PQR file of N, CA, C, O and H, with PARSE charges and radii, in Angstrom:
ATOM      1  N   UNK A   1       0.876  -1.610  -0.035 -0.4000 1.5000
ATOM      2  CA  UNK A   1      -0.221  -0.067   0.039 -0.0000 2.0000
ATOM      3  C   UNK A   1       0.722   1.712   0.199  0.5500 1.7000
ATOM      4  O   UNK A   1       1.076   2.308   1.217 -0.5500 1.4000
ATOM      5  N   UNK A   2       0.807   1.939  -0.681 -0.4000 1.5000
ATOM      6  CA  UNK A   2       1.464   3.240  -1.490 -0.0000 2.0000
ATOM      7  C   UNK A   2       1.419   4.471   0.209  0.5500 1.7000
ATOM      8  O   UNK A   2       0.242   4.532   0.564 -0.5500 1.4000
ATOM      9  H   UNK A   2       0.519   1.455  -1.507  0.4000 1.0000
ATOM     10  N   UNK A   3       2.133   5.133   0.953 -0.4000 1.5000
ATOM     11  CA  UNK A   3       1.988   6.278   1.779 -0.0000 2.0000
ATOM     12  C   UNK A   3       0.892   7.277   1.070  0.5500 1.7000
ATOM     13  O   UNK A   3       0.963   7.640  -0.105 -0.5500 1.4000
ATOM     14  H   UNK A   3       3.089   5.083   0.665  0.4000 1.0000
ATOM     15  N   UNK A   4       0.027   7.596   1.855 -0.4000 1.5000
ATOM     16  CA  UNK A   4      -0.770   8.868   1.995 -0.0000 2.0000
ATOM     17  C   UNK A   4      -0.797  10.292   2.547  0.5500 1.7000
ATOM     18  O   UNK A   4      -0.320  10.137   3.671 -0.5500 1.4000
ATOM     19  H   UNK A   4      -0.031   7.301   2.809  0.4000 1.0000
ATOM     20  N   UNK A   5      -1.069  11.538   2.413 -0.4000 1.5000
ATOM     21  CA  UNK A   5      -0.942  12.316   3.205 -0.0000 2.0000
ATOM     22  C   UNK A   5      -1.004  12.237   4.272  0.5500 1.7000
ATOM     23  O   UNK A   5      -1.048  11.012   4.387 -0.5500 1.4000
ATOM     24  H   UNK A   5      -1.457  11.663   1.500  0.4000 1.0000
ATOM     25  N   UNK A   6      -1.059  12.738   5.547 -0.4000 1.5000
ATOM     26  CA  UNK A   6      -1.768  12.784   6.663 -0.0000 2.0000
ATOM     27  C   UNK A   6      -2.884  13.981   6.745  0.5500 1.7000
ATOM     28  O   UNK A   6      -3.996  13.993   7.274 -0.5500 1.4000
ATOM     29  H   UNK A   6      -1.023  13.733   5.454  0.4000 1.0000
ATOM     30  N   UNK A   7      -2.079  15.100   5.934 -0.4000 1.5000
ATOM     31  CA  UNK A   7      -2.635  16.323   6.348 -0.0000 2.0000
ATOM     32  C   UNK A   7      -3.216  16.715   4.837  0.5500 1.7000
ATOM     33  O   UNK A   7      -3.012  15.918   3.922 -0.5500 1.4000
ATOM     34  H   UNK A   7      -1.176  15.091   5.504  0.4000 1.0000
ATOM     35  N   UNK A   8      -3.772  17.660   4.644 -0.4000 1.5000
ATOM     36  CA  UNK A   8      -3.475  18.670   3.364 -0.0000 2.0000
ATOM     37  C   UNK A   8      -2.620  19.610   3.250  0.5500 1.7000
ATOM     38  O   UNK A   8      -1.975  20.117   4.168 -0.5500 1.4000
ATOM     39  H   UNK A   8      -3.939  18.308   5.388  0.4000 1.0000
ATOM     40  N   UNK A   9      -2.590  19.838   2.283 -0.4000 1.5000
ATOM     41  CA  UNK A   9      -1.041  21.197   1.637 -0.0000 2.0000
ATOM     42  C   UNK A   9      -2.563  22.525   1.939  0.5500 1.7000
ATOM     43  O   UNK A   9      -3.656  22.684   1.395 -0.5500 1.4000
ATOM     44  H   UNK A   9      -3.114  19.426   1.537  0.4000 1.0000
ATOM     45  N   UNK A  10      -1.977  23.080   2.842 -0.4000 1.5000
ATOM     46  CA  UNK A  10      -2.606  24.077   2.430 -0.0000 2.0000
ATOM     47  C   UNK A  10      -2.486  25.276   0.833  0.5500 1.7000
ATOM     48  O   UNK A  10      -1.741  25.120  -0.135 -0.5500 1.4000
ATOM     49  H   UNK A  10      -1.089  22.952   3.284  0.4000 1.0000
ATOM     50  N   UNK A  11      -3.318  26.204   1.029 -0.4000 1.5000
ATOM     51  CA  UNK A  11      -3.588  27.432  -0.237 -0.0000 2.0000
ATOM     52  C   UNK A  11      -2.101  27.416  -0.354  0.5500 1.7000
ATOM     53  O   UNK A  11      -1.593  27.027  -1.406 -0.5500 1.4000
ATOM     54  H   UNK A  11      -3.923  26.332   1.815  0.4000 1.0000
ATOM     55  N   UNK A  12      -1.401  27.792   0.601 -0.4000 1.5000
ATOM     56  CA  UNK A  12      -0.363  28.953   0.361 -0.0000 2.0000
ATOM     57  C   UNK A  12       0.659  27.929  -0.185  0.5500 1.7000
ATOM     58  O   UNK A  12       1.549  28.363  -0.916 -0.5500 1.4000
ATOM     59  H   UNK A  12      -1.813  28.108   1.455  0.4000 1.0000
ATOM     60  N   UNK A  13       0.619  26.792   0.065 -0.4000 1.5000
ATOM     61  CA  UNK A  13       1.361  25.945   0.285 -0.0000 2.0000
ATOM     62  C   UNK A  13       1.495  25.233  -1.466  0.5500 1.7000
ATOM     63  O   UNK A  13       2.445  25.185  -2.247 -0.5500 1.4000
ATOM     64  H   UNK A  13      -0.104  26.440   0.659  0.4000 1.0000
ATOM     65  N   UNK A  14       0.742  24.982  -1.520 -0.4000 1.5000
ATOM     66  CA  UNK A  14       0.586  24.760  -3.771 -0.0000 2.0000
ATOM     67  C   UNK A  14       0.572  25.849  -4.590  0.5500 1.7000
ATOM     68  O   UNK A  14       0.806  25.750  -5.794 -0.5500 1.4000
ATOM     69  H   UNK A  14      -0.030  25.021  -0.885  0.4000 1.0000
ATOM     70  N   UNK A  15       0.128  27.663  -3.634 -0.4000 1.5000
ATOM     71  CA  UNK A  15       0.604  28.044  -4.638 -0.0000 2.0000
ATOM     72  C   UNK A  15       2.052  28.834  -4.876  0.5500 1.7000
ATOM     73  O   UNK A  15       2.496  29.678  -5.654 -0.5500 1.4000
ATOM     74  H   UNK A  15      -0.062  27.743  -2.656  0.4000 1.0000
ATOM     75  N   UNK A  16       2.516  28.062  -3.753 -0.4000 1.5000
ATOM     76  CA  UNK A  16       3.677  28.810  -3.911 -0.0000 2.0000
ATOM     77  C   UNK A  16       5.160  27.940  -4.709  0.5500 1.7000
ATOM     78  O   UNK A  16       6.286  28.298  -5.057 -0.5500 1.4000
ATOM     79  H   UNK A  16       2.156  27.377  -3.121  0.4000 1.0000
ATOM     80  N   UNK A  17       4.239  26.422  -4.734 -0.4000 1.5000
ATOM     81  CA  UNK A  17       4.826  25.139  -5.534 -0.0000 2.0000
ATOM     82  C   UNK A  17       4.673  25.789  -6.982  0.5500 1.7000
ATOM     83  O   UNK A  17       5.666  25.875  -7.704 -0.5500 1.4000
ATOM     84  H   UNK A  17       3.325  26.131  -4.452  0.4000 1.0000
ATOM     85  N   UNK A  18       3.296  26.294  -7.450 -0.4000 1.5000
ATOM     86  CA  UNK A  18       3.234  26.209  -8.878 -0.0000 2.0000
ATOM     87  C   UNK A  18       3.749  27.978  -9.095  0.5500 1.7000
ATOM     88  O   UNK A  18       3.931  28.154 -10.300 -0.5500 1.4000
ATOM     89  H   UNK A  18       2.489  26.224  -6.864  0.4000 1.0000
ATOM     90  N   UNK A  19       3.991  29.136  -8.378 -0.4000 1.5000
ATOM     91  CA  UNK A  19       4.833  29.912  -8.746 -0.0000 2.0000
ATOM     92  C   UNK A  19       4.983  30.084  -9.952  0.5500 1.7000
ATOM     93  O   UNK A  19       4.308  30.844 -10.647 -0.5500 1.4000
ATOM     94  H   UNK A  19       3.843  28.993  -7.399  0.4000 1.0000
ATOM     95  N   UNK A  20       6.021  29.288 -10.364 -0.4000 1.5000
ATOM     96  CA  UNK A  20       7.206  29.336 -11.340 -0.0000 2.0000
ATOM     97  C   UNK A  20       6.670  28.229 -12.709  0.5500 1.7000
ATOM     98  O   UNK A  20       7.232  27.832 -13.730 -0.5500 1.4000
ATOM     99  H   UNK A  20       6.569  28.671  -9.800  0.4000 1.0000
ATOM    100  N   UNK A  21       5.501  28.035 -12.191 -0.4000 1.5000
ATOM    101  CA  UNK A  21       5.287  27.350 -14.172 -0.0000 2.0000
ATOM    102  C   UNK A  21       4.242  27.686 -14.731  0.5500 1.7000
ATOM    103  O   UNK A  21       3.297  26.983 -15.088 -0.5500 1.4000
ATOM    104  H   UNK A  21       5.044  28.357 -11.362  0.4000 1.0000
ATOM    105  N   UNK A  22       4.442  29.079 -14.838 -0.4000 1.5000
ATOM    106  CA  UNK A  22       4.068  30.277 -15.763 -0.0000 2.0000
ATOM    107  C   UNK A  22       4.621  30.486 -16.623  0.5500 1.7000
ATOM    108  O   UNK A  22       5.798  30.628 -16.292 -0.5500 1.4000
ATOM    109  H   UNK A  22       5.209  29.650 -14.547  0.4000 1.0000
ATOM    110  N   UNK A  23       4.420  30.671 -18.171 -0.4000 1.5000
ATOM    111  CA  UNK A  23       4.693  30.397 -19.273 -0.0000 2.0000
ATOM    112  C   UNK A  23       5.697  32.176 -19.200  0.5500 1.7000
ATOM    113  O   UNK A  23       5.703  33.096 -18.383 -0.5500 1.4000
ATOM    114  H   UNK A  23       3.463  30.556 -18.440  0.4000 1.0000
ATOM    115  N   UNK A  24       6.202  31.999 -20.125 -0.4000 1.5000
ATOM    116  CA  UNK A  24       7.493  32.777 -21.105 -0.0000 2.0000
ATOM    117  C   UNK A  24       7.098  32.926 -22.287  0.5500 1.7000
ATOM    118  O   UNK A  24       6.522  32.131 -23.031 -0.5500 1.4000
ATOM    119  H   UNK A  24       6.197  31.251 -20.789  0.4000 1.0000
ATOM    120  N   UNK A  25       7.493  34.193 -22.479 -0.4000 1.5000
ATOM    121  CA  UNK A  25       7.865  34.828 -24.236 -0.0000 2.0000
ATOM    122  C   UNK A  25       8.729  34.590 -24.930  0.5500 1.7000
ATOM    123  O   UNK A  25       9.796  34.612 -24.318 -0.5500 1.4000
ATOM    124  H   UNK A  25       7.961  34.839 -21.875  0.4000 1.0000
ATOM    125  N   UNK A  26       8.838  34.322 -26.114 -0.4000 1.5000
ATOM    126  CA  UNK A  26      10.105  33.380 -26.768 -0.0000 2.0000
ATOM    127  C   UNK A  26      11.197  35.015 -26.971  0.5500 1.7000
ATOM    128  O   UNK A  26      10.809  36.148 -27.255 -0.5500 1.4000
ATOM    129  H   UNK A  26       7.971  34.304 -26.612  0.4000 1.0000
ATOM    130  N   UNK A  27      12.115  34.692 -26.788 -0.4000 1.5000
ATOM    131  CA  UNK A  27      13.346  35.011 -26.915 -0.0000 2.0000
ATOM    132  C   UNK A  27      13.619  35.369 -28.833  0.5500 1.7000
ATOM    133  O   UNK A  27      14.049  34.735 -29.797 -0.5500 1.4000
ATOM    134  H   UNK A  27      12.430  33.771 -26.558  0.4000 1.0000
ATOM    135  N   UNK A  28      12.911  37.140 -28.498 -0.4000 1.5000
ATOM    136  CA  UNK A  28      13.458  37.372 -30.186 -0.0000 2.0000
ATOM    137  C   UNK A  28      15.454  37.952 -30.567  0.5500 1.7000
ATOM    138  O   UNK A  28      16.369  38.311 -29.825 -0.5500 1.4000
ATOM    139  H   UNK A  28      12.562  37.654 -27.715  0.4000 1.0000
ATOM    140  N   UNK A  29      15.373  37.829 -31.538 -0.4000 1.5000
ATOM    141  CA  UNK A  29      16.690  38.420 -32.250 -0.0000 2.0000
ATOM    142  C   UNK A  29      16.368  39.162 -33.461  0.5500 1.7000
ATOM    143  O   UNK A  29      15.405  38.746 -34.106 -0.5500 1.4000
ATOM    144  H   UNK A  29      14.630  37.538 -32.140  0.4000 1.0000
ATOM    145  N   UNK A  30      16.970  40.142 -33.874 -0.4000 1.5000
ATOM    146  CA  UNK A  30      16.665  41.017 -34.991 -0.0000 2.0000
ATOM    147  C   UNK A  30      17.527  40.204 -35.790  0.5500 1.7000
ATOM    148  O   UNK A  30      18.738  40.116 -35.590 -0.5500 1.4000
ATOM    149  H   UNK A  30      17.752  40.480 -33.350  0.4000 1.0000
ATOM    150  N   UNK A  31      16.640  39.358 -37.081 -0.4000 1.5000
ATOM    151  CA  UNK A  31      17.444  38.950 -38.442 -0.0000 2.0000
ATOM    152  C   UNK A  31      18.199  40.443 -38.999  0.5500 1.7000
ATOM    153  O   UNK A  31      17.718  41.571 -39.101 -0.5500 1.4000
ATOM    154  H   UNK A  31      15.656  39.429 -37.243  0.4000 1.0000
ATOM    155  N   UNK A  32      19.884  39.810 -39.368 -0.4000 1.5000
ATOM    156  CA  UNK A  32      20.965  40.332 -39.439 -0.0000 2.0000
ATOM    157  C   UNK A  32      19.962  41.004 -41.105  0.5500 1.7000
ATOM    158  O   UNK A  32      19.399  42.085 -40.931 -0.5500 1.4000
ATOM    159  H   UNK A  32      20.275  38.894 -39.285  0.4000 1.0000
ATOM    160  N   UNK A  33      19.881  40.659 -41.866 -0.4000 1.5000
ATOM    161  CA  UNK A  33      20.185  40.661 -43.172 -0.0000 2.0000
ATOM    162  C   UNK A  33      18.535  41.256 -43.727  0.5500 1.7000
ATOM    163  O   UNK A  33      18.401  41.456 -44.934 -0.5500 1.4000
ATOM    164  H   UNK A  33      20.338  39.781 -42.007  0.4000 1.0000
ATOM    165  N   UNK A  34      17.150  41.554 -42.632 -0.4000 1.5000
ATOM    166  CA  UNK A  34      16.091  42.252 -42.941 -0.0000 2.0000
ATOM    167  C   UNK A  34      15.964  42.438 -41.911  0.5500 1.7000
ATOM    168  O   UNK A  34      14.823  41.978 -41.907 -0.5500 1.4000
ATOM    169  H   UNK A  34      17.259  41.391 -41.651  0.4000 1.0000
ATOM    170  N   UNK A  35      16.143  42.796 -40.672 -0.4000 1.5000
ATOM    171  CA  UNK A  35      15.948  43.056 -39.646 -0.0000 2.0000
ATOM    172  C   UNK A  35      14.500  42.614 -38.686  0.5500 1.7000
ATOM    173  O   UNK A  35      14.067  43.049 -37.619 -0.5500 1.4000
ATOM    174  H   UNK A  35      17.071  43.170 -40.675  0.4000 1.0000
ATOM    175  N   UNK A  36      13.923  41.339 -39.815 -0.4000 1.5000
ATOM    176  CA  UNK A  36      12.746  41.657 -38.739 -0.0000 2.0000
ATOM    177  C   UNK A  36      13.227  40.565 -37.779  0.5500 1.7000
ATOM    178  O   UNK A  36      14.323  40.020 -37.908 -0.5500 1.4000
ATOM    179  H   UNK A  36      14.275  40.986 -40.682  0.4000 1.0000
ATOM    180  N   UNK A  37      11.953  40.143 -36.371 -0.4000 1.5000
ATOM    181  CA  UNK A  37      12.547  39.249 -35.838 -0.0000 2.0000
ATOM    182  C   UNK A  37      12.140  37.970 -35.679  0.5500 1.7000
ATOM    183  O   UNK A  37      10.981  37.629 -35.912 -0.5500 1.4000
ATOM    184  H   UNK A  37      11.062  40.586 -36.267  0.4000 1.0000
ATOM    185  N   UNK A  38      12.836  37.355 -35.369 -0.4000 1.5000
ATOM    186  CA  UNK A  38      13.395  35.834 -35.528 -0.0000 2.0000
ATOM    187  C   UNK A  38      13.597  35.451 -34.041  0.5500 1.7000
ATOM    188  O   UNK A  38      14.303  36.043 -33.225 -0.5500 1.4000
ATOM    189  H   UNK A  38      13.779  37.632 -35.180  0.4000 1.0000
ATOM    190  N   UNK A  39      12.967  34.530 -33.881 -0.4000 1.5000
ATOM    191  CA  UNK A  39      13.890  33.475 -32.822 -0.0000 2.0000
ATOM    192  C   UNK A  39      15.739  32.770 -32.902  0.5500 1.7000
ATOM    193  O   UNK A  39      16.259  32.188 -33.855 -0.5500 1.4000
ATOM    194  H   UNK A  39      12.393  34.049 -34.544  0.4000 1.0000
ATOM    195  N   UNK A  40      16.019  32.922 -32.287 -0.4000 1.5000
ATOM    196  CA  UNK A  40      17.596  32.614 -31.875 -0.0000 2.0000
ATOM    197  C   UNK A  40      18.077  30.668 -33.585  0.5500 1.7000
ATOM    198  O   UNK A  40      17.545  29.588 -33.843 -0.5500 1.4000
ATOM    199  H   UNK A  40      15.597  33.394 -31.513  0.4000 1.0000
ATOM    200  N   UNK A  41      18.982  31.263 -33.972 -0.4000 1.5000
ATOM    201  CA  UNK A  41      19.871  29.908 -34.643 -0.0000 2.0000
ATOM    202  C   UNK A  41      18.207  29.202 -35.279  0.5500 1.7000
ATOM    203  O   UNK A  41      17.917  28.133 -34.742 -0.5500 1.4000
ATOM    204  H   UNK A  41      19.414  32.141 -33.762  0.4000 1.0000
ATOM    205  N   UNK A  42      17.450  29.588 -36.053 -0.4000 1.5000
ATOM    206  CA  UNK A  42      16.719  29.646 -37.127 -0.0000 2.0000
ATOM    207  C   UNK A  42      16.348  30.327 -38.405  0.5500 1.7000
ATOM    208  O   UNK A  42      16.348  31.553 -38.293 -0.5500 1.4000
ATOM    209  H   UNK A  42      17.685  30.456 -36.490  0.4000 1.0000
ATOM    210  N   UNK A  43      16.188  30.098 -39.006 -0.4000 1.5000
ATOM    211  CA  UNK A  43      15.528  30.625 -40.834 -0.0000 2.0000
ATOM    212  C   UNK A  43      14.694  31.546 -40.429  0.5500 1.7000
ATOM    213  O   UNK A  43      13.578  31.275 -39.986 -0.5500 1.4000
ATOM    214  H   UNK A  43      16.187  29.102 -39.097  0.4000 1.0000
ATOM    215  N   UNK A  44      15.281  33.041 -40.572 -0.4000 1.5000
ATOM    216  CA  UNK A  44      14.414  34.064 -41.301 -0.0000 2.0000
ATOM    217  C   UNK A  44      12.487  33.604 -42.015  0.5500 1.7000
ATOM    218  O   UNK A  44      12.292  33.298 -43.192 -0.5500 1.4000
ATOM    219  H   UNK A  44      16.187  33.262 -40.932  0.4000 1.0000
ATOM    220  N   UNK A  45      11.665  33.664 -41.234 -0.4000 1.5000
ATOM    221  CA  UNK A  45      10.705  33.475 -42.205 -0.0000 2.0000
ATOM    222  C   UNK A  45      10.449  34.500 -43.637  0.5500 1.7000
ATOM    223  O   UNK A  45       9.725  34.329 -44.618 -0.5500 1.4000
ATOM    224  H   UNK A  45      11.823  33.912 -40.278  0.4000 1.0000
ATOM    225  N   UNK A  46      11.187  35.381 -43.341 -0.4000 1.5000
ATOM    226  CA  UNK A  46      10.567  36.710 -44.057 -0.0000 2.0000
ATOM    227  C   UNK A  46      11.314  36.943 -45.420  0.5500 1.7000
ATOM    228  O   UNK A  46      10.739  37.105 -46.496 -0.5500 1.4000
ATOM    229  H   UNK A  46      11.775  35.521 -42.544  0.4000 1.0000
ATOM    230  N   UNK A  47      12.883  36.937 -45.196 -0.4000 1.5000
ATOM    231  CA  UNK A  47      14.059  37.130 -45.981 -0.0000 2.0000
ATOM    232  C   UNK A  47      14.764  35.210 -46.425  0.5500 1.7000
ATOM    233  O   UNK A  47      15.487  35.028 -47.404 -0.5500 1.4000
ATOM    234  H   UNK A  47      13.350  36.805 -44.322  0.4000 1.0000
ATOM    235  N   UNK A  48      14.280  33.907 -45.351 -0.4000 1.5000
ATOM    236  CA  UNK A  48      15.234  33.080 -46.173 -0.0000 2.0000
ATOM    237  C   UNK A  48      16.387  33.077 -45.452  0.5500 1.7000
ATOM    238  O   UNK A  48      16.686  31.885 -45.395 -0.5500 1.4000
ATOM    239  H   UNK A  48      13.692  34.055 -44.556  0.4000 1.0000
ATOM    240  N   UNK A  49      17.381  33.829 -44.747 -0.4000 1.5000
ATOM    241  CA  UNK A  49      18.313  33.848 -44.788 -0.0000 2.0000
ATOM    242  C   UNK A  49      18.574  33.322 -43.080  0.5500 1.7000
ATOM    243  O   UNK A  49      17.897  33.364 -42.053 -0.5500 1.4000
ATOM    244  H   UNK A  49      17.138  34.798 -44.793  0.4000 1.0000
ATOM    245  N   UNK A  50      19.806  32.872 -43.413 -0.4000 1.5000
ATOM    246  CA  UNK A  50      20.496  31.792 -42.002 -0.0000 2.0000
ATOM    247  C   UNK A  50      22.395  31.984 -42.079  0.5500 1.7000
ATOM    248  O   UNK A  50      23.070  32.194 -43.087 -0.5500 1.4000
ATOM    249  H   UNK A  50      20.356  32.837 -44.248  0.4000 1.0000
ATOM    250  N   UNK A  51      22.873  31.819 -40.616 -0.4000 1.5000
ATOM    251  CA  UNK A  51      24.234  32.460 -40.471 -0.0000 2.0000
ATOM    252  C   UNK A  51      24.206  32.917 -41.704  0.5500 1.7000
ATOM    253  O   UNK A  51      24.774  32.145 -42.477 -0.5500 1.4000
ATOM    254  H   UNK A  51      22.325  31.649 -39.797  0.4000 1.0000
ATOM    255  N   UNK A  52      23.731  33.956 -42.253 -0.4000 1.5000
ATOM    256  CA  UNK A  52      25.077  34.840 -43.406 -0.0000 2.0000
ATOM    257  C   UNK A  52      24.630  34.138 -45.164  0.5500 1.7000
ATOM    258  O   UNK A  52      25.224  34.636 -46.120 -0.5500 1.4000
ATOM    259  H   UNK A  52      23.270  34.583 -41.625  0.4000 1.0000
ATOM    260  N   UNK A  53      23.746  33.180 -45.382 -0.4000 1.5000
ATOM    261  CA  UNK A  53      23.205  32.592 -46.129 -0.0000 2.0000
ATOM    262  C   UNK A  53      22.065  32.230 -46.706  0.5500 1.7000
ATOM    263  O   UNK A  53      21.326  31.470 -46.079 -0.5500 1.4000
ATOM    264  H   UNK A  53      23.263  32.775 -44.605  0.4000 1.0000
ATOM    265  N   UNK A  54      21.772  32.586 -47.714 -0.4000 1.5000
ATOM    266  CA  UNK A  54      20.224  31.776 -48.015 -0.0000 2.0000
ATOM    267  C   UNK A  54      20.028  30.454 -48.064  0.5500 1.7000
ATOM    268  O   UNK A  54      20.616  29.519 -48.607 -0.5500 1.4000
ATOM    269  H   UNK A  54      22.372  33.203 -48.223  0.4000 1.0000
ATOM    270  N   UNK A  55      18.789  30.598 -47.178 -0.4000 1.5000
ATOM    271  CA  UNK A  55      18.417  28.617 -46.557 -0.0000 2.0000
ATOM    272  C   UNK A  55      17.366  28.428 -48.167  0.5500 1.7000
ATOM    273  O   UNK A  55      17.515  27.709 -49.155 -0.5500 1.4000
ATOM    274  H   UNK A  55      18.310  31.358 -46.737  0.4000 1.0000
ATOM    275  N   UNK A  56      16.425  29.351 -47.827 -0.4000 1.5000
ATOM    276  CA  UNK A  56      15.247  29.314 -48.855 -0.0000 2.0000
ATOM    277  C   UNK A  56      15.311  30.659 -49.655  0.5500 1.7000
ATOM    278  O   UNK A  56      15.937  31.668 -49.332 -0.5500 1.4000
ATOM    279  H   UNK A  56      16.304  29.935 -47.025  0.4000 1.0000
ATOM    280  N   UNK A  57      14.379  30.425 -50.993 -0.4000 1.5000
ATOM    281  CA  UNK A  57      13.625  30.931 -51.498 -0.0000 2.0000
ATOM    282  C   UNK A  57      12.555  31.981 -50.268  0.5500 1.7000
ATOM    283  O   UNK A  57      12.051  31.344 -49.344 -0.5500 1.4000
ATOM    284  H   UNK A  57      13.871  29.605 -51.256  0.4000 1.0000
ATOM    285  N   UNK A  58      12.328  33.244 -50.321 -0.4000 1.5000
ATOM    286  CA  UNK A  58      11.589  33.917 -49.808 -0.0000 2.0000
ATOM    287  C   UNK A  58      10.218  33.855 -50.415  0.5500 1.7000
ATOM    288  O   UNK A  58       9.895  34.461 -51.437 -0.5500 1.4000
ATOM    289  H   UNK A  58      12.738  33.762 -51.072  0.4000 1.0000
ATOM    290  N   UNK A  59       9.313  32.955 -49.595 -0.4000 1.5000
ATOM    291  CA  UNK A  59       7.335  32.934 -50.495 -0.0000 2.0000
ATOM    292  C   UNK A  59       6.987  34.778 -50.443  0.5500 1.7000
ATOM    293  O   UNK A  59       7.233  35.583 -49.544 -0.5500 1.4000
ATOM    294  H   UNK A  59       9.575  32.463 -48.765  0.4000 1.0000
ATOM    295  N   UNK A  60       6.494  34.931 -51.460 -0.4000 1.5000
ATOM    296  CA  UNK A  60       6.025  35.884 -52.419 -0.0000 2.0000
ATOM    297  C   UNK A  60       4.487  36.377 -51.315  0.5500 1.7000
ATOM    298  O   UNK A  60       4.156  36.045 -50.177 -0.5500 1.4000
ATOM    299  H   UNK A  60       6.294  34.278 -52.189  0.4000 1.0000
ATOM    300  N   UNK A  61       4.052  37.019 -52.041 -0.4000 1.5000
ATOM    301  CA  UNK A  61       2.910  37.568 -51.507 -0.0000 2.0000
ATOM    302  C   UNK A  61       1.636  36.125 -51.112  0.5500 1.7000
ATOM    303  O   UNK A  61       1.953  34.953 -50.909 -0.5500 1.4000
ATOM    304  H   UNK A  61       4.321  37.289 -52.965  0.4000 1.0000
ATOM    305  N   UNK A  62       0.502  36.582 -51.104 -0.4000 1.5000
ATOM    306  CA  UNK A  62       0.089  35.453 -50.482 -0.0000 2.0000
ATOM    307  C   UNK A  62      -1.150  35.546 -51.811  0.5500 1.7000
ATOM    308  O   UNK A  62      -1.784  36.521 -52.214 -0.5500 1.4000
ATOM    309  H   UNK A  62       0.244  37.534 -51.269  0.4000 1.0000
ATOM    310  N   UNK A  63      -1.172  33.774 -52.364 -0.4000 1.5000
ATOM    311  CA  UNK A  63      -1.924  34.682 -54.089 -0.0000 2.0000
ATOM    312  C   UNK A  63      -3.616  34.478 -53.361  0.5500 1.7000
ATOM    313  O   UNK A  63      -4.482  34.900 -54.127 -0.5500 1.4000
ATOM    314  H   UNK A  63      -0.657  32.981 -52.037  0.4000 1.0000
ATOM    315  N   UNK A  64      -4.137  33.929 -52.086 -0.4000 1.5000
ATOM    316  CA  UNK A  64      -5.398  34.688 -52.332 -0.0000 2.0000
ATOM    317  C   UNK A  64      -5.640  35.928 -52.079  0.5500 1.7000
ATOM    318  O   UNK A  64      -6.843  36.191 -52.075 -0.5500 1.4000
ATOM    319  H   UNK A  64      -3.434  33.586 -51.464  0.4000 1.0000
ATOM    320  N   UNK A  65      -4.982  36.741 -51.878 -0.4000 1.5000
ATOM    321  CA  UNK A  65      -4.945  37.979 -51.669 -0.0000 2.0000
ATOM    322  C   UNK A  65      -4.482  39.048 -52.726  0.5500 1.7000
ATOM    323  O   UNK A  65      -4.014  40.159 -52.480 -0.5500 1.4000
ATOM    324  H   UNK A  65      -4.005  36.527 -51.882  0.4000 1.0000
ATOM    325  N   UNK A  66      -4.777  38.312 -54.309 -0.4000 1.5000
ATOM    326  CA  UNK A  66      -3.754  39.106 -55.216 -0.0000 2.0000
ATOM    327  C   UNK A  66      -5.336  39.513 -55.635  0.5500 1.7000
ATOM    328  O   UNK A  66      -6.323  38.813 -55.406 -0.5500 1.4000
ATOM    329  H   UNK A  66      -5.157  37.409 -54.509  0.4000 1.0000
ATOM    330  N   UNK A  67      -5.323  40.983 -56.390 -0.4000 1.5000
ATOM    331  CA  UNK A  67      -6.308  42.230 -56.895 -0.0000 2.0000
ATOM    332  C   UNK A  67      -6.939  41.422 -58.695  0.5500 1.7000
ATOM    333  O   UNK A  67      -7.517  42.159 -59.494 -0.5500 1.4000
ATOM    334  H   UNK A  67      -4.522  41.552 -56.576  0.4000 1.0000
ATOM    335  N   UNK A  68      -6.763  40.358 -58.933 -0.4000 1.5000
ATOM    336  CA  UNK A  68      -6.732  40.272 -60.697 -0.0000 2.0000
ATOM    337  C   UNK A  68      -8.190  39.562 -60.457  0.5500 1.7000
ATOM    338  O   UNK A  68      -8.404  38.944 -59.414 -0.5500 1.4000
ATOM    339  H   UNK A  68      -6.293  39.759 -58.284  0.4000 1.0000
ATOM    340  N   UNK A  69      -9.417  39.717 -61.733 -0.4000 1.5000
ATOM    341  CA  UNK A  69     -10.285  40.076 -62.119 -0.0000 2.0000
ATOM    342  C   UNK A  69     -10.450  38.383 -62.691  0.5500 1.7000
ATOM    343  O   UNK A  69      -9.410  38.157 -63.309 -0.5500 1.4000
ATOM    344  H   UNK A  69      -9.243  40.219 -62.580  0.4000 1.0000
ATOM    345  N   UNK A  70     -11.066  37.524 -62.710 -0.4000 1.5000
ATOM    346  CA  UNK A  70     -11.368  36.814 -63.318 -0.0000 2.0000
ATOM    347  C   UNK A  70     -12.633  36.726 -64.478  0.5500 1.7000
ATOM    348  O   UNK A  70     -12.806  35.694 -65.126 -0.5500 1.4000
ATOM    349  H   UNK A  70     -11.911  37.708 -62.208  0.4000 1.0000
TER
END
């Protein structure tokens, strides 16, 4: 049989323990080539550069937002 607590833990004790379980905002850095905010050590989604070289071609404007008439 597993051991069980003899008394209920207070709200202050529960809150003190869970006080460190909050979410933190991601650290963002500037892309050196275009200046957009990106996560560190990741390819820039705006220009496609990583570590001074282009990894992929930057995406053009969204196709659904074009002003063409059919």
